[in-house]
C-alpha positions as CSV (number, residue, x, y, z in Angstrom):
1,M,0.0,0.0,0.0
2,H,2.8,2.4,0.9
3,S,4.6,1.5,-2.2
4,R,1.6,2.3,-4.4
5,E,1.1,5.6,-2.6
6,G,4.8,6.5,-3.1
7,I,4.5,5.7,-6.9
8,S,1.4,7.8,-7.2
9,R,3.0,10.8,-5.4
10,T,6.1,10.4,-7.5
11,C,4.1,10.5,-10.8
12,L,2.1,13.6,-9.6
13,R,5.4,15.4,-8.9
14,G,6.8,14.3,-12.2
15,I,3.9,15.7,-14.1
16,Y,3.3,18.9,-12.1
17,S,6.9,19.8,-11.0
18,C,8.9,17.8,-13.5
19,S,10.8,16.5,-10.5
20,W,10.9,13.1,-8.8
21,K,12.0,14.5,-5.5
22,R,9.7,16.2,-2.9
23,S,9.9,20.0,-3.1
24,E,11.2,22.1,-0.3
25,E,8.7,23.6,2.1
26,R,10.1,27.1,1.5
27,R,8.7,26.9,-2.1
28,Q,5.1,26.5,-1.0
29,K,4.3,30.2,-0.7
30,C,5.4,30.9,-4.3
31,G,3.6,27.6,-5.3
32,C,0.3,29.0,-4.0
33,C,0.7,32.1,-6.1
34,W,1.4,30.0,-9.2
35,F,-1.7,27.9,-8.3
36,A,-3.8,31.1,-8.3
37,F,-2.3,32.1,-11.7
38,L,-3.0,28.6,-13.0
39,F,-6.6,28.7,-11.9
40,F,-7.0,32.2,-13.5
41,V,-5.6,31.1,-16.9
42,S,-7.6,27.9,-16.8
43,I,-10.8,29.8,-16.4
44,L,-9.8,32.2,-19.2
45,T,-8.9,29.4,-21.6
46,L,-12.2,27.5,-20.9
47,G,-14.0,30.8,-21.5
48,W,-12.1,31.3,-24.8
49,I,-12.8,27.8,-26.1
50,Y,-16.5,28.4,-25.2
51,M,-16.4,31.5,-27.3
52,C,-14.8,29.7,-30.2
53,F,-17.5,27.0,-30.2
54,V,-20.3,29.6,-30.0
55,A,-18.8,31.7,-32.9
56,Y,-18.4,28.5,-35.0
57,N,-21.9,29.4,-36.4
58,D,-20.1,32.2,-38.4
59,H,-16.8,30.5,-39.0
60,D,-17.2,30.8,-42.8
61,D,-17.0,34.6,-42.4
62,V,-13.5,34.3,-40.9
63,N,-12.4,31.9,-43.6
64,W,-13.8,34.2,-46.3
65,K,-12.0,37.2,-44.8
66,A,-8.7,35.3,-44.6
67,F,-9.1,34.3,-48.2
68,S,-9.6,37.9,-49.3
69,I,-6.3,38.7,-47.7
70,F,-4.1,35.7,-48.5
71,S,-5.9,34.4,-51.7
72,V,-5.6,30.9,-50.3
73,W,-8.6,28.9,-49.0
74,V,-7.8,27.2,-45.7
75,N,-10.2,26.4,-42.9
76,W,-8.4,28.9,-40.6
77,Y,-11.2,28.9,-38.0
78,M,-11.0,25.2,-37.5
79,I,-7.2,25.4,-37.0
80,I,-7.8,28.2,-34.4
81,T,-10.5,26.1,-32.6
82,I,-8.3,23.0,-32.5
83,L,-5.3,24.9,-31.1
84,S,-7.6,26.6,-28.5
85,A,-9.1,23.3,-27.5
86,V,-5.6,21.8,-27.0
87,L,-4.6,24.8,-24.9
88,A,-7.8,24.7,-22.7
89,T,-7.3,20.9,-22.2
90,Y,-3.7,21.4,-21.1
91,C,-4.5,24.1,-18.6
92,F,-7.5,22.1,-17.2
93,L,-5.4,19.0,-16.7
94,I,-2.6,20.9,-15.0
95,L,-5.3,22.4,-12.7
96,V,-6.6,19.0,-11.9
97,F,-3.1,17.8,-11.0
98,A,-2.7,20.9,-8.8
99,L,-5.9,20.1,-6.9
100,V,-4.8,16.5,-6.4
101,H,-1.5,17.9,-5.0
102,I,-3.5,19.9,-2.5
103,S,-5.6,16.9,-1.6
104,V,-2.7,14.7,-0.8
105,K,-0.7,17.5,0.9
106,E,2.0,17.5,-1.7
107,P,3.8,20.9,-2.0
108,L,2.9,23.0,-5.0
109,A,6.0,23.5,-7.1
110,L,5.0,24.3,-10.7
111,H,7.8,23.6,-13.2
112,W,9.1,26.6,-15.2
113,L,8.1,25.0,-18.5
114,H,4.4,24.9,-17.4
115,K,4.8,28.5,-16.3
116,V,6.0,29.5,-19.8
117,F,3.1,27.6,-21.4
118,L,0.6,29.3,-19.1
119,F,2.0,32.8,-20.0
120,V,1.7,31.8,-23.7
121,G,-1.8,30.7,-23.2
122,L,-2.7,33.9,-21.4
123,I,-1.2,36.0,-24.3
124,I,-3.2,33.9,-26.9
125,V,-6.5,34.4,-25.1
126,V,-5.9,38.2,-24.6
127,L,-5.0,38.6,-28.3
128,G,-8.0,36.6,-29.3
129,V,-10.4,38.6,-27.2
130,V,-8.9,41.9,-28.5
131,A,-9.1,40.7,-32.1
132,L,-12.7,39.6,-31.5
133,S,-13.6,43.0,-30.0
134,L,-11.9,45.0,-32.8
135,R,-12.7,43.1,-36.0
136,W,-15.7,40.9,-35.1
137,D,-17.5,42.7,-32.3
138,T,-20.9,41.4,-33.4
139,E,-20.0,38.0,-31.9
140,W,-20.4,39.4,-28.4
141,S,-24.1,39.5,-29.2
142,T,-23.9,35.9,-30.3
143,I,-22.2,35.0,-27.0
144,H,-25.0,36.7,-25.1
145,L,-27.5,34.7,-27.1
146,S,-25.6,31.5,-26.4
147,L,-25.9,32.0,-22.6
148,Q,-29.7,31.9,-23.0
149,A,-29.3,28.5,-24.5
150,T,-26.5,27.1,-22.2
151,A,-27.0,28.9,-18.9
152,P,-29.2,26.3,-17.3
153,F,-26.6,23.6,-18.1
154,L,-23.7,25.8,-17.1
155,H,-25.4,26.3,-13.7
156,L,-25.8,22.5,-13.2
157,G,-22.2,22.0,-14.3
158,A,-21.0,24.6,-11.8
159,V,-23.0,23.0,-9.0
160,V,-21.4,19.6,-9.7
161,A,-17.9,21.2,-9.9
162,L,-18.4,23.0,-6.6
163,T,-19.6,19.8,-5.0
164,I,-16.5,18.0,-6.0
165,I,-14.1,20.8,-5.2
166,S,-15.7,21.3,-1.7
167,W,-13.8,18.2,-0.5
168,I,-10.5,20.0,-1.1
169,V,-11.9,23.3,0.3
170,F,-12.9,21.6,3.5
171,Q,-9.5,19.9,3.8
172,S,-7.9,23.3,3.5
173,F,-10.3,24.7,6.1
174,Y,-9.4,22.1,8.7
175,R,-5.7,22.3,8.0
176,A,-5.6,26.0,8.5
177,R,-4.0,26.8,11.8
178,R,-5.2,30.3,12.2
179,T,-8.9,31.2,12.7
180,I,-8.6,34.2,10.3
181,S,-7.4,31.8,7.6
182,Q,-10.4,29.5,8.2
183,I,-12.8,32.4,8.1
184,F,-11.3,33.6,4.8
185,I,-11.4,30.1,3.2
186,I,-15.0,29.3,4.2
187,G,-16.1,32.9,3.5
188,I,-14.9,32.9,-0.1
189,F,-16.3,29.5,-0.7
190,L,-19.7,30.4,0.7
191,A,-19.8,33.6,-1.5
192,V,-19.1,31.6,-4.6
193,L,-21.6,28.9,-3.6
194,L,-24.3,31.4,-3.0
195,T,-23.7,33.1,-6.3
196,V,-23.9,29.8,-8.2
197,F,-26.9,28.5,-6.3
198,L,-28.9,31.7,-7.0
199,S,-27.6,32.4,-10.6
200,P,-30.8,30.9,-12.1
201,L,-32.6,34.0,-10.9
202,L,-30.7,35.9,-13.6
203,I,-31.4,33.3,-16.4
204,H,-33.9,34.5,-18.9
205,S,-34.3,32.1,-21.9
206,P,-37.0,32.0,-24.5
207,C,-36.9,28.2,-24.2
208,L,-38.2,28.5,-20.6
209,T,-41.8,29.0,-21.6
210,D,-45.3,27.5,-21.4
211,T,-46.0,27.8,-25.1
212,L,-43.7,26.8,-27.9
213,P,-44.0,28.8,-31.2
214,P,-44.2,27.0,-34.6
215,K,-41.0,25.8,-36.1
216,P,-39.2,28.4,-38.3
217,S,-39.3,27.8,-42.0
218,L,-35.9,27.3,-43.8
219,V,-34.3,29.5,-46.5
220,G,-31.4,28.0,-48.4
221,H,-28.4,30.3,-48.1
222,R,-26.8,30.2,-51.6
223,G,-28.7,26.9,-51.8
224,A,-27.2,24.2,-49.6
225,P,-23.4,25.1,-49.6
226,V,-22.5,22.3,-47.2
227,L,-23.8,19.7,-49.6
228,A,-22.9,21.3,-53.0
229,P,-21.0,24.2,-54.4
230,E,-22.6,27.5,-53.3
231,N,-24.8,29.4,-55.8
232,T,-25.0,26.6,-58.3
233,I,-28.1,24.8,-59.6
234,M,-27.0,21.6,-57.8
235,S,-26.9,23.6,-54.5
236,F,-30.4,25.0,-54.9
237,N,-31.7,21.5,-55.8
238,K,-30.1,20.1,-52.6
239,S,-31.8,22.8,-50.5
240,A,-35.1,22.1,-52.2
241,E,-34.8,18.5,-50.8
242,C,-34.8,20.1,-47.3
243,S,-38.2,21.7,-48.1
244,V,-37.0,25.2,-48.0
245,I,-39.5,27.9,-48.6
246,A,-37.1,30.2,-50.4
247,F,-33.7,30.3,-52.2
248,E,-31.3,33.0,-51.0
249,T,-28.7,34.1,-53.5
250,D,-26.5,37.0,-54.7
251,V,-27.0,38.6,-58.2
252,Q,-24.5,40.5,-60.3
253,L,-24.6,41.8,-64.0
254,S,-22.2,40.6,-66.6
255,K,-20.7,42.9,-69.2
256,D,-23.5,42.2,-71.5
257,N,-26.1,42.7,-68.8
258,V,-27.0,39.1,-68.0
259,P,-27.9,38.6,-64.3
260,F,-25.8,35.8,-62.8
261,L,-25.3,34.3,-59.4
262,M,-22.1,35.0,-57.5
263,H,-21.4,36.0,-53.9
264,D,-17.9,37.3,-54.0
265,H,-17.4,40.8,-55.5
266,G,-14.6,43.2,-55.9
267,K,-11.0,42.3,-56.7
268,K,-10.6,38.8,-58.1
269,F,-14.2,38.0,-57.2
270,L,-14.1,34.8,-59.2
271,K,-11.0,33.3,-57.8
272,R,-12.5,31.5,-54.8
273,T,-15.3,29.6,-56.4
274,T,-14.2,29.1,-60.1
275,N,-11.1,28.1,-62.1
276,V,-10.8,31.6,-63.6
277,D,-7.0,31.7,-63.3
278,L,-6.7,28.5,-65.4
279,V,-9.2,29.6,-68.1
280,F,-8.1,33.3,-68.2
281,P,-4.5,33.4,-66.9
282,N,-3.0,36.8,-66.1
283,R,-6.3,38.5,-66.7
284,T,-7.3,41.4,-64.5
285,Y,-10.8,41.3,-63.2
286,N,-12.3,43.4,-60.4
287,T,-16.0,43.6,-61.2
288,S,-18.6,41.5,-62.8
289,S,-18.7,43.8,-65.8
290,D,-15.2,42.5,-66.8
291,F,-16.8,39.3,-68.2
292,T,-19.4,38.6,-70.7
293,W,-22.0,35.8,-70.1
294,D,-20.3,33.5,-72.7
295,E,-17.0,34.0,-70.9
296,L,-18.5,33.2,-67.5
297,Q,-20.0,30.0,-69.0
298,R,-16.5,28.7,-69.8
299,L,-15.7,28.6,-66.0
300,N,-16.1,25.6,-63.7
301,A,-17.9,26.5,-60.5
302,G,-17.7,23.2,-58.7
303,E,-14.3,21.7,-58.8
304,W,-13.1,24.0,-56.0
305,F,-15.7,22.6,-53.7
306,V,-14.4,19.0,-54.1
307,K,-10.8,20.1,-53.8
308,T,-11.0,22.4,-50.8
309,N,-13.9,20.7,-48.9
310,P,-14.7,24.0,-47.3
311,F,-17.2,22.7,-44.7
312,W,-15.5,19.3,-44.2
313,S,-18.7,17.7,-45.5
314,L,-17.6,15.7,-48.6
315,S,-18.1,12.5,-46.6
316,L,-21.8,13.2,-46.7
317,L,-21.9,13.1,-50.5
318,S,-22.1,10.1,-52.7
319,E,-19.6,9.5,-55.5
320,R,-22.4,10.5,-57.9
321,D,-22.9,13.8,-56.1
322,K,-19.2,14.5,-56.1
323,A,-19.0,14.0,-59.9
324,L,-22.1,16.2,-60.3
325,A,-20.4,18.9,-58.2
326,R,-17.3,18.9,-60.4
327,E,-19.5,19.8,-63.4
328,Q,-21.3,22.8,-62.0
329,K,-21.2,26.1,-63.9
330,V,-21.9,29.7,-62.9
331,P,-25.8,29.9,-63.2
332,S,-27.8,32.8,-64.4
333,L,-30.7,34.3,-62.5
334,E,-33.0,33.0,-65.3
335,Q,-31.9,29.4,-64.6
336,L,-32.6,29.8,-60.8
337,L,-36.0,31.3,-61.5
338,A,-36.9,28.3,-63.7
339,V,-36.1,26.0,-60.8
340,A,-38.0,28.1,-58.3
341,K,-41.0,28.3,-60.6
342,E,-41.1,24.6,-61.1
343,R,-40.8,23.8,-57.4
344,N,-43.0,26.8,-56.2
345,I,-40.2,28.1,-54.0
346,S,-39.6,31.8,-53.4
347,V,-36.4,33.7,-54.3
348,I,-34.6,36.4,-52.2
349,F,-31.4,38.0,-53.4
350,D,-28.8,40.7,-52.8
351,L,-27.3,43.0,-55.4
352,K,-23.6,43.0,-54.9
353,N,-22.6,45.9,-57.1
354,N,-25.7,48.2,-56.9
355,D,-26.4,47.1,-60.5
356,D,-29.2,48.5,-62.6
357,C,-32.3,46.8,-61.4
358,N,-34.1,47.2,-64.7
359,H,-32.3,44.2,-66.3
360,I,-33.0,42.1,-63.2
361,L,-36.6,43.1,-63.1
362,M,-37.0,42.3,-66.8
363,T,-35.5,38.8,-66.3
364,I,-37.9,38.1,-63.4
365,Q,-40.9,39.2,-65.3
366,K,-39.8,37.3,-68.4
367,S,-39.5,34.1,-66.4
368,G,-43.2,33.9,-65.7
369,I,-42.7,33.1,-62.0
370,L,-45.5,34.1,-59.7
371,K,-44.9,37.6,-58.3
372,N,-45.6,36.6,-54.7
373,L,-42.6,34.2,-54.9
374,I,-40.2,37.1,-55.3
375,W,-38.9,38.6,-52.0
376,W,-37.5,41.9,-53.0
377,L,-34.6,42.9,-50.7
378,P,-32.4,45.5,-52.5
379,S,-33.3,48.9,-51.2
380,N,-31.6,51.1,-53.9
381,C,-34.5,50.8,-56.4
382,R,-37.3,49.7,-54.2
383,Q,-39.7,52.5,-55.2
384,Y,-39.2,51.7,-58.9
385,V,-39.8,48.0,-58.4
386,E,-43.0,48.7,-56.3
387,K,-44.4,50.6,-59.3
388,Q,-43.4,48.1,-61.9
389,A,-44.1,44.9,-60.0
390,P,-46.6,45.6,-57.1
391,G,-47.0,41.9,-56.4
392,F,-43.5,41.3,-55.1
393,H,-43.0,40.8,-51.3
394,Q,-41.0,43.8,-50.1
395,V,-38.5,42.7,-47.6
396,Y,-36.7,45.3,-45.4
397,K,-33.5,45.2,-43.5
398,Y,-33.8,45.6,-39.8
399,N,-31.7,48.8,-39.7
400,E,-34.0,50.5,-42.2
401,G,-36.3,51.3,-39.2
402,L,-39.6,51.3,-41.0
403,D,-43.1,50.2,-40.1
404,V,-43.0,47.1,-42.3
405,Q,-44.5,43.6,-42.6
406,F,-41.4,41.6,-43.6
407,V,-37.9,42.0,-41.9
408,N,-34.7,40.3,-42.9
409,A,-32.0,40.7,-40.2
410,N,-28.8,39.2,-38.9
411,Y,-29.7,36.7,-36.2
412,N,-27.7,38.7,-33.6
413,A,-29.1,42.1,-34.6
414,M,-31.9,41.9,-32.1
415,S,-32.6,40.3,-28.8
416,T,-34.9,37.3,-28.4
417,E,-37.4,39.5,-26.6
418,K,-37.4,41.8,-29.6
419,I,-38.0,38.9,-32.0
420,R,-40.9,37.7,-29.9
421,N,-42.4,41.2,-29.8
422,I,-42.1,41.8,-33.5
423,T,-43.5,38.5,-34.6
424,G,-46.3,39.0,-32.0
425,N,-47.3,42.0,-34.1
426,N,-47.8,39.9,-37.2
427,V,-44.5,40.9,-38.7
428,T,-42.6,38.2,-40.6
429,V,-39.0,37.9,-39.3
430,N,-36.3,36.1,-41.3
431,L,-32.9,35.7,-39.6
432,W,-29.6,35.0,-41.3
433,V,-27.3,33.0,-41.2
434,V,-28.2,30.2,-38.7
435,N,-26.1,27.1,-39.0
436,Q,-26.0,25.5,-35.5
437,R,-28.7,23.5,-33.8
438,W,-28.4,25.4,-30.5
439,L,-28.9,28.7,-32.3
440,F,-31.8,27.3,-34.4
441,S,-33.4,25.9,-31.2
442,L,-33.1,29.3,-29.4
443,L,-34.6,31.3,-32.3
444,W,-37.3,28.7,-32.6
445,C,-38.2,29.3,-29.0
446,A,-38.0,33.1,-29.6
447,G,-40.6,32.8,-32.4
448,A,-38.6,33.6,-35.5
449,S,-40.7,33.1,-38.7
450,S,-37.8,31.7,-40.8
451,V,-34.0,31.4,-40.9
452,T,-31.5,31.5,-43.7
453,T,-29.1,28.6,-43.3
454,N,-26.2,26.8,-44.8
455,T,-27.2,23.6,-43.0
456,C,-30.8,22.9,-43.9
457,H,-30.0,19.2,-43.7
458,L,-29.5,19.5,-39.9
459,F,-32.8,21.3,-39.3
460,K,-35.2,19.7,-41.7
461,D,-36.1,16.7,-39.5
462,M,-36.1,18.5,-36.1
463,S,-39.5,18.1,-34.6
464,Q,-38.7,20.2,-31.5
465,P,-35.9,22.4,-30.1
466,D,-32.9,20.7,-28.6
467,W,-34.4,21.6,-25.2
468,H,-37.5,23.3,-24.0
469,L,-38.9,23.4,-20.4
470,V,-41.9,24.8,-18.7
471,P,-40.6,27.3,-16.1
472,S,-42.1,25.4,-13.1
473,V,-40.3,22.2,-14.2
474,Y,-37.0,24.1,-14.5
475,R,-37.5,25.6,-11.0
476,I,-37.9,22.1,-9.6
477,I,-34.7,20.9,-11.3
478,W,-32.8,24.0,-10.1
479,I,-33.9,23.8,-6.5
480,T,-33.4,20.0,-6.3
481,A,-29.9,20.3,-7.7
482,D,-29.0,23.0,-5.2
483,V,-30.5,21.2,-2.2
484,V,-28.8,17.8,-3.1
485,S,-25.5,19.6,-3.6
486,L,-25.8,21.4,-0.3
487,L,-26.6,18.2,1.6
488,V,-23.7,16.4,0.1
489,M,-21.3,19.3,1.0
490,I,-22.6,19.4,4.6
491,T,-22.1,15.7,4.9
492,M,-18.5,16.0,3.6
493,F,-17.8,18.9,5.9
494,F,-18.8,17.0,9.0
495,V,-17.1,13.7,7.9
496,Q,-13.9,15.6,7.3
497,G,-14.3,17.3,10.7
498,K,-14.8,14.0,12.5
499,A,-11.8,12.4,10.7
500,R,-9.7,15.4,11.6
501,N,-10.7,15.1,15.3
502,Q,-9.8,11.4,15.3
503,I,-6.4,12.2,13.9
504,F,-5.9,14.9,16.5
505,V,-6.8,12.6,19.3
506,L,-4.4,9.9,18.1
507,E,-1.6,12.4,17.8
508,S,-2.3,13.7,21.3
509,E,-2.2,10.2,22.8
510,R,1.2,9.5,21.2
511,T,2.6,12.7,22.8
512,V,1.3,12.1,26.3
513,P,4.0,10.6,28.6
514,L,3.3,7.4,30.4
515,L,2.7,7.9,34.2
516,P,4.5,5.6,36.7
517,F,2.4,3.5,39.0
């Protein structure tokens, strides 16, 4: 038994201190400071990886921005997330070893190499938060939304964690020799405990409700870009299989005024999704008007999808689908309208270069599609379109601030309370771009009318949100968890106190001299 205990302690020292010998007692004060720093960095890295997972809904924006800078398509966001996960796991494991050190009364002597890694981790997290605040500040709204979806589970996790850690806290309490130290330890712990136990009073989630709104309809963002090359006929057909109510796309005008579908715009706008550099090498192109429709038809718009696997989703495709993806061309608006007309699916689009709406309107009217299937979003020629085609659904951006009946907004542009209030006034609200189940579930609970998504295949078969609770049921779960945790901690406190008294009595008996008779 002693041998096994010795091996365990040796291994603990080897991992935490990188030393097989017991540390000197004089190093313990510094060791406690490093433990506090380790705890601080661990909390920060766990918070950072949480932010990375929450922001994953918009990871394609990061990759697209990086591509516009480096002209190379790499899943940068996934690389950042993996490195962050490794960092958070490392810090958490070192923290666990530190807690075990405290539990077995092993002096805390963190090795300098761990200290260096902790400083590196701290710098990475700080730089990440600064970059998020400066270049992607809208994600703070996403993080706020995520807490409405995860707060009940974070509360339960915190209760479990505190219950486990309380054993070590009570050990430290009984080991403290000064009364002031005991008061400090138990005072801090009770403050944290009270905060965690009562935190549900601050939780306000739309999924804690007695009535669940209808499931939001789906709008295919550039079709179904996870399952097929974006803005291609194959992509829109894939989204139609998800029973979407509308196709969302981006329209530009060619040199000969043919409306075609392409999201990227500006310098080298064809580079990401076509083989333009192979077909037209060394050609300068900055706008859609640099190419005629016949020239655009010479480009391949699907091979890039198979080569780069932008969403890591090729495993979901059959060999037939992969072959079909490789054959995709840049489609015209006319081709998309034909698909929408055949399938009775609406069309909503952006104009990327503020192009002349007349050619686009003429193409729509010539297609013969029902007017009520067109959701007109561009605001630069809205009045002209309203006169020429009064049957179109006029869709307004949220920041236009008008008294309207159809709003199209970024999912984090408004609070869940605002969404519920707007839809409660019979206003249709479409939110973009929603790609994760937790976010779709939250917006479902909030009452969104529809969502624009890259991942319609994930949502099409959902019959209910990932979680939804009646408030009274949640209160029972919350109170029960707190009470059970409190009873367990009280039991551990007195068990440790009793064990400590027995040890004290045994030590006292050993020190009492034998009296002669």
